[in-house]
C-alpha positions in Angstrom: 1.8 -47.5 28.1 0.2 -51.0 28.6 -1.9 -50.9 25.5 -3.5 -54.2 24.4 -4.1 -53.3 20.8 -2.5 -51.1 18.2 -3.8 -49.4 15.1 -1.7 -47.4 12.7 -4.0 -45.1 10.9 -3.1 -44.4 7.2 -4.7 -42.3 4.5 -7.3 -44.2 2.4 -5.7 -42.7 -0.8 -2.2 -43.9 0.2 -0.8 -40.4 0.7 1.8 -39.8 3.3 4.9 -41.6 4.5 3.2 -45.0 5.0 6.2 -47.2 4.6 8.4 -45.2 7.0 5.7 -45.1 9.5 5.1 -48.8 9.4 8.8 -49.5 9.8 8.7 -47.3 12.9 5.6 -49.0 14.2 7.3 -52.4 13.8 10.4 -51.2 15.6 8.6 -49.5 18.4 6.2 -52.3 19.1 8.4 -55.3 18.6 5.6 -57.0 16.7 6.4 -59.5 13.9 3.4 -58.8 11.7 1.1 -55.9 10.9 -2.2 -56.6 9.1 -2.9 -53.7 6.7 -6.1 -52.8 4.8 -6.4 -49.3 3.2 -9.9 -49.8 1.8 -12.8 -47.6 2.7 -15.6 -49.1 0.5 -18.3 -46.6 1.6 -16.0 -43.8 0.3 -15.3 -45.6 -3.0 -11.8 -46.7 -2.0 -11.2 -50.5 -2.5 -8.2 -52.8 -2.8 -8.2 -55.7 -5.3 -5.1 -57.9 -5.9 -3.2 -55.4 -3.8 -4.0 -52.6 -6.2 -5.8 -49.6 -4.7 -8.7 -47.9 -6.5 -10.6 -44.6 -5.8 -14.1 -44.6 -7.4 -13.0 -47.4 -9.9 -9.7 -45.6 -10.9 -6.3 -46.7 -9.8 -5.2 -44.3 -7.1 -2.1 -43.2 -9.0 -4.2 -42.3 -12.0 -6.8 -40.5 -10.0 -6.7 -36.8 -8.8 -4.6 -38.1 -5.9 -1.9 -39.1 -8.3 -1.7 -35.4 -9.3 -1.8 -34.0 -5.7 0.2 -30.8 -5.6 2.0 -31.6 -2.3 2.0 -35.4 -2.1 1.1 -37.2 -5.3 0.6 -41.0 -5.1 2.8 -42.6 -7.8 2.1 -46.3 -7.1 -1.3 -48.0 -6.9 0.0 -51.5 -5.9 0.3 -51.4 -2.1 2.8 -54.2 -1.9 5.1 -52.5 -4.5 4.6 -49.2 -2.7 5.8 -50.7 0.6 8.6 -52.6 -1.0 10.0 -49.3 -2.2 9.7 -47.5 1.1 10.2 -50.1 3.9 13.2 -51.9 5.4 11.1 -55.0 6.1 8.0 -55.0 3.9 7.6 -58.7 4.4 6.3 -58.1 7.9 3.2 -56.3 6.5 0.4 -58.5 5.3 -1.7 -56.5 2.8 -5.5 -57.4 2.7 -7.9 -56.8 -0.2 -11.3 -55.4 0.6 -14.2 -54.3 -1.6 -17.1 -54.4 0.8 -17.9 -53.8 4.5 -18.3 -57.6 4.9 -14.6 -57.9 3.7 -13.6 -55.5 6.4 -15.6 -57.4 9.1 -13.8 -60.6 8.1 -10.4 -58.9 8.3 -11.3 -57.6 11.8 -11.9 -61.2 12.9 -8.4 -62.3 11.8 -6.5 -64.0 14.7 -2.8 -63.9 15.6 -2.2 -60.2 15.7 -2.7 -57.2 17.9 -1.4 -54.7 15.4 -3.5 -53.5 12.5 -3.0 -50.6 10.1 -5.4 -49.1 7.6 -7.9 -46.4 6.9 -10.8 -45.3 9.2 -13.1 -48.0 7.9 -11.2 -51.0 9.3 -10.7 -49.1 12.6 -14.4 -48.9 12.9 -14.8 -52.6 12.5 -12.1 -53.3 14.9 -13.5 -51.0 17.6 -16.7 -53.2 17.6 -14.8 -56.4 18.0 -12.2 -55.0 20.5 -14.5 -53.2 22.8 -18.0 -54.6 22.1 -19.6 -51.4 23.2 -23.1 -50.3 22.2 -23.3 -47.6 19.5 -23.2 -44.1 20.9 -26.5 -42.2 20.8 -27.0 -39.8 17.9 -25.0 -36.6 18.1 -27.2 -33.8 19.4 -25.7 -30.3 18.9 -26.1 -28.2 22.0 -25.8 -25.0 20.0 -27.9 -25.7 16.9 -27.8 -22.8 14.5 -26.1 -21.2 11.5 -23.1 -22.9 10.0 -20.0 -21.2 8.6 -18.4 -23.6 6.0 -14.9 -22.9 4.5 -13.5 -24.6 1.5 -10.1 -24.1 -0.2 -9.7 -27.6 -1.5 -9.4 -28.1 -5.2 -10.2 -31.8 -5.1 -13.0 -32.5 -7.6 -15.2 -33.9 -4.8 -14.8 -30.6 -2.9 -15.7 -28.6 -5.9 -18.8 -30.7 -6.5 -19.8 -30.2 -2.9 -19.4 -26.5 -3.0 -21.4 -26.3 -6.2 -24.2 -28.4 -4.7 -24.2 -26.2 -1.6 -24.9 -23.2 -3.8 -27.4 -25.0 -6.0 -29.4 -26.0 -2.9 -29.8 -22.3 -2.1 -27.2 -21.7 0.6 -25.2 -18.5 0.6 -21.7 -18.4 -0.9 -19.0 -15.8 -0.5 -16.4 -16.1 -3.2 -12.8 -15.1 -2.4 -13.1 -11.6 -4.0 -16.5 -10.8 -2.6 -16.3 -8.6 0.5 -20.0 -8.1 1.0 -22.5 -9.8 3.4 -20.0 -11.4 5.7 -21.6 -9.9 8.8 -24.9 -11.8 8.2 -25.1 -14.7 10.6 -26.6 -17.5 8.5 -25.5 -20.8 6.8 -22.7 -19.6 4.6 -19.8 -21.0 2.6 -16.6 -19.1 2.1 -14.9 -20.4 -1.0 -11.7 -19.9 -2.9 -13.5 -21.0 -6.0 -11.2 -22.6 -8.4 -8.2 -20.2 -7.8 -5.0 -22.3 -7.7 -2.6 -20.2 -5.6 -1.8 -20.4 -1.9 -2.5 -16.7 -1.4 -6.2 -17.4 -2.0 -6.2 -20.1 0.6 -4.5 -17.8 3.1 -7.0 -15.1 2.4 -10.1 -17.2 3.0 -8.5 -18.8 6.1 -7.7 -15.4 7.5 -11.3 -14.2 6.7 -12.9 -17.3 8.3 -10.6 -17.1 11.4 -11.7 -13.4 11.8 -15.3 -14.5 11.7 -14.6 -17.3 14.2 -13.0 -14.9 16.6 -16.1 -12.7 16.6 -18.0 -15.7 18.0 -21.1 -15.0 15.9 -20.9 -18.6 14.5 -20.8 -21.5 16.9 -20.7 -24.1 14.2 -18.0 -24.4 11.5 -17.1 -26.8 8.7 -13.6 -26.7 7.3 -13.3 -28.6 4.0 -9.8 -29.8 3.0 -6.6 -30.6 4.9 -4.6 -27.5 3.8 -7.6 -25.3 4.5 -7.9 -26.8 8.0 -4.1 -26.3 8.7 -4.3 -22.7 7.6 -7.5 -21.9 9.4 -6.3 -23.5 12.7 -3.1 -21.5 12.6 -5.0 -18.2 11.8 -7.6 -18.9 14.5 -5.0 -20.0 17.0 -6.9 -23.2 17.8 -4.6 -25.6 19.6 -6.9 -28.2 21.0 -10.1 -30.0 19.8 -12.1 -32.6 21.7 -13.3 -35.3 19.3 -16.9 -36.1 20.1 -18.1 -38.7 17.5 -18.6 -39.6 13.9 -21.5 -37.8 12.2 -21.0 -39.1 8.7 -18.7 -41.9 7.4 -15.2 -40.8 7.9 -16.2 -37.4 9.3 -16.1 -36.5 13.0 -17.5 -33.5 14.9 -15.2 -31.9 17.5 -15.6 -29.3 20.2 -13.6 -26.2 21.2 -15.0 -24.7 24.4 -18.7 -24.2 23.5 -18.4 -24.3 19.7 -18.3 -27.2 17.3 -16.1 -27.9 14.3 -15.9 -30.5 11.6 -12.5 -30.8 9.8 -13.4 -32.7 6.7 -11.0 -34.2 4.2 -11.4 -32.6 0.8 -11.9 -35.8 -1.1 -14.4 -37.3 1.3 -18.1 -37.7 0.8 -20.7 -37.2 -1.9 -21.9 -34.0 -3.5 -24.5 -33.4 -0.7 -22.1 -33.9 2.2 -21.6 -30.2 3.1 -25.3 -29.7 3.0 -25.9 -32.8 5.2 -23.3 -31.6 7.7 -25.1 -28.2 7.9 -28.4 -30.0 8.5 -26.8 -32.0 11.4 -25.6 -28.7 12.9 -29.0 -27.2 12.4 -30.6 -30.0 14.4 
């Protein structure tokens, strides 16, 4: 397609089929070397001596090592790729612990193919395109937010708890009352660990979405997003811009959505997103 630069996005906790995808990227592009950095320092994900850490814990020993669907069993990125790739020697793994490290990697010469998390992509965008920063996101439909969380990631649970502690409304999975009141509200599966709970809250949130009473919605967690999008029959989103590190706002017709990874952010992230939507 005539592209000048390539970026293979990977998960900053090393989940997914990274090695297989990098093999395919090498084959498809014909490039000899891919520069890879999985670090996202602002989110507590760093790489030191090729070992990847989340909030100071080796990723395989963190909650991501116990992920129900895709646990990460190896924290050393070079070892991980050696076990998955046909030609792991073609991937140069970079350490990074700070934003300055990422900026230095983005200045590396001799390649047009990088791979990594969202953080390095942001640094490369600046050096590749040299465009001024976009103006702040201004929501054209400021108003109440419907937040939905089915993620059991400890970060997500902290965010849901902080939401409630701050005084925002919460509807637990079994609570059928008060869902017609249009205000900032979180629909939560609580700490229930079965897929039926996720399906129930996704169905409930999709039903509220279809009523069009809420124009702004936050979906917390990948499985929650997948389930909600299917229930709401949303097939297309227009990405507008980043509103918080690693978190983008999207648009569907005249409504706005944030699909937030469960493990992203600090305890006040859901509240901050609601404040963005409220203007």
